[in-house]
C-alpha positions in Angstrom: 0.0 0.0 0.0 1.9 3.0 -1.2 1.5 6.4 0.5 2.0 9.9 -0.8 5.2 11.5 0.5 4.7 13.6 3.6 1.5 12.0 4.7 -0.4 8.8 5.5 -3.6 7.4 4.2 -6.9 7.2 5.9 -8.7 4.0 4.7 -12.5 3.9 5.3 -13.0 0.2 5.6 -16.4 -1.5 5.4 -16.7 -4.6 7.7 -19.4 -7.3 7.9 -22.8 -6.4 9.3 -23.1 -9.9 10.9 -21.6 -12.8 9.0 -17.8 -12.6 9.3 -17.4 -14.1 5.8 -18.9 -10.9 4.3 -15.6 -9.0 4.0 -13.6 -8.4 0.9 -10.1 -9.7 0.3 -9.0 -6.1 -0.1 -10.4 -5.1 3.3 -8.5 -7.9 5.0 -5.3 -6.9 3.3 -5.7 -3.2 4.3 -6.5 -4.1 7.9 -3.4 -6.3 8.0 -1.2 -3.6 6.5 -2.0 -0.3 8.3 -0.2 1.1 11.3 -3.3 1.7 13.3 -7.0 0.8 13.3 -9.5 3.3 14.6 -12.5 1.4 15.8 -16.0 2.3 17.1 -15.7 -0.4 19.7 -12.3 -2.1 19.9 -13.8 -5.2 21.5 -16.2 -5.8 18.6 -13.4 -5.2 16.1 -11.1 -7.5 17.9 -13.5 -10.4 17.2 -13.2 -9.7 13.4 -9.4 -9.2 13.6 -8.9 -12.5 15.6 -11.1 -14.3 13.0 -8.6 -13.3 10.3 -5.5 -13.6 12.5 -4.7 -9.9 12.3 -2.7 -8.2 15.1 -2.7 -4.4 14.9 -2.9 -1.7 17.5 -6.3 -0.1 17.9 -7.7 3.2 19.1 -11.3 3.8 20.0 -13.2 6.4 17.9 -16.9 6.9 18.6 -19.5 9.6 19.0 -18.5 10.6 22.6 -14.8 11.0 22.0 -14.7 12.1 18.3 -14.0 15.7 19.3 -10.8 14.6 21.0 -9.9 11.6 18.8 -10.3 13.1 15.3 -7.5 15.7 15.7 -5.3 12.9 17.2 -5.8 10.7 14.2 -5.1 13.6 11.9 -1.8 14.2 13.6 -0.8 10.6 13.2 -1.8 10.7 9.5 0.3 13.9 9.0 3.2 12.0 10.5 2.9 9.5 7.8 1.1 6.7 9.6 -1.7 4.8 7.8 -5.0 4.3 9.6 -8.0 2.1 8.9 -11.3 3.5 10.1 -13.9 0.9 10.9 -17.3 0.9 12.6 -18.9 -1.9 14.6 -20.6 -3.2 11.5 -21.0 -2.1 7.9 -19.7 1.1 6.2 -18.2 3.9 8.4 -19.9 7.2 8.0 -23.5 5.8 7.9 -25.1 6.9 11.1 -21.8 7.1 13.0 -19.1 9.8 13.6 -16.7 8.8 10.8 -17.7 12.0 9.0 -15.7 14.2 11.4 -12.3 12.7 10.9 -12.9 12.2 7.1 -13.8 15.9 6.8 -10.7 17.0 8.7 -8.5 14.7 6.6 -9.9 16.2 3.4 -9.3 19.7 4.7 -5.7 18.8 5.5 -5.0 17.3 2.1 -4.7 13.7 3.4 -5.6 10.9 1.1 -8.9 9.2 2.0 -9.5 5.8 0.4 -12.8 3.9 0.5 -12.7 0.2 0.9 -16.2 -0.8 -0.1 -18.3 -3.5 1.5 -21.6 -4.2 3.3 -24.1 -1.6 4.4 -27.2 -2.7 6.3 -29.7 -0.4 4.7 -28.6 -1.3 1.1 -28.9 -5.0 1.9 -32.4 -4.5 3.3 -33.5 -2.2 0.5 -32.6 -4.5 -2.4 -34.7 -7.4 -0.9 -37.6 -5.2 0.3 -39.7 -5.5 -2.9 -40.2 -1.7 -2.8 -38.9 0.6 -5.5 -35.1 1.0 -5.4 -34.6 3.4 -8.3 -35.2 6.4 -6.1 -34.9 6.4 -2.3 -33.9 8.6 0.6 -31.9 7.5 3.7 -32.9 9.3 6.9 -31.0 7.2 9.4 -32.4 7.4 13.0 -35.4 9.6 13.6 -34.9 12.4 16.2 -35.6 10.9 19.6 -37.5 13.9 21.0 -37.3 17.4 19.5 -38.3 17.4 15.8 -39.5 13.9 15.7 -43.2 14.7 14.9 -42.1 17.3 12.3 -39.8 14.8 10.6 -42.6 12.2 10.4 -45.0 14.7 9.0 -42.5 15.7 6.4 -41.9 12.1 5.4 -45.7 11.7 4.7 -45.3 13.5 1.3 -41.8 12.0 0.5 -42.2 10.6 -3.0 -39.2 8.3 -2.8 -38.8 5.0 -0.9 -37.8 6.0 2.7 -35.1 4.1 4.6 -34.7 4.4 8.4 -32.7 2.8 11.2 -34.2 2.0 14.6 -33.1 0.4 17.8 -34.8 -2.7 19.3 -36.3 -0.8 22.3 -37.9 1.8 20.0 -39.0 -0.2 17.0 -42.6 -0.8 18.1 -43.1 2.9 19.1 -41.7 4.1 15.8 -43.9 1.8 13.8 -46.9 3.0 15.8 -46.0 6.6 15.1 -45.5 5.8 11.4 -49.0 4.3 11.3 -50.4 7.5 13.0 -48.6 10.1 10.9 -48.0 8.3 7.5 -50.9 5.9 7.4 -51.1 2.2 6.7 -48.7 2.0 3.8 -46.4 -0.9 2.8 -43.4 -1.3 5.1 -40.5 -3.8 5.3 -38.7 -4.3 8.6 -35.4 -6.2 8.6 -33.2 -7.2 11.5 -30.1 -9.4 12.1 -29.3 -9.3 8.4 -26.7 -12.0 7.4 -26.9 -13.6 10.9 -28.4 -16.8 12.1 -31.7 -15.2 13.1 -32.1 -12.9 10.1 -35.6 -11.8 9.7 -37.5 -9.7 7.1 -41.1 -8.8 7.7 -43.2 -7.3 4.9 -46.8 -6.0 4.9 -48.9 -3.0 5.8 -47.8 -1.1 8.9 -50.6 -2.5 11.1 -49.8 -6.1 10.1 -46.1 -5.7 10.7 -46.8 -4.1 14.2 -48.9 -7.2 15.0 -46.2 -9.5 13.8 -43.5 -7.9 15.8 -45.7 -7.8 19.0 -45.3 -11.6 19.0 -41.6 -11.5 19.3 -38.9 -10.1 21.6 -37.2 -7.2 19.7 -33.5 -7.8 19.2 -30.8 -6.4 17.0 -30.7 -3.2 15.1 -33.6 -2.7 12.6 -33.9 -1.3 9.1 -37.3 0.1 8.1 -38.1 0.5 4.4 -41.2 2.6 3.8 -43.3 2.9 0.7 -43.0 6.3 -0.8 -45.9 8.6 -1.9 -45.2 8.0 -5.6 -45.6 4.2 -5.2 -48.7 4.6 -3.1 -50.2 6.7 -5.9 -49.3 4.0 -8.5 -50.7 1.3 -6.3 -54.1 3.1 -6.2 -54.3 3.8 -9.9 -56.7 1.5 -11.8 -55.2 -1.0 -14.1 -55.8 -0.2 -17.8 
């Protein structure tokens, strides 16, 4: 892995969202070659590294320490060290603080190289059965302030809508979607690529009833039917 003179390289490395076999050969090579791995949770990343017999120093980088850690990582990069940035699962920068250090690296003229791989919402979207030609990713809804406003705004969103949700809020969020957006088609996916992978499809009320029978576990991806598809669904066949 060559480096430009006078600076290191920041590799943004996608890692498996569950199944440890879902990692590219290139990602394994990069993780084994860098000087340092910046990980959202070093304990989680160690499981992956051990699986591939990789021994590299790690430094934690997550939402609560990004203000302190990002400048430290930039300093190491400016000294010529190569760093792999990873999240607990999937592609860094999707609903996690990777943006902060990537932005600083770009501003300082440091090379930033993507190492593509799995992303939970893309995996869920492509098997949802809802339109994939136009979609919008909204990540997690606001927990308190602005939550109702966001839901009301999504009511008229014409594209397929993609959200993330935690297990302890999934039922509440679906109930609010039913209240503000109506009984449209929805797909809820959890534990993707894992042993207990589950994808539930149907109208919002039916999915709520289905999830009520089970203990909520794992992070969820919610795929919502957009306003354009609702309109097409209601148009009479010629």
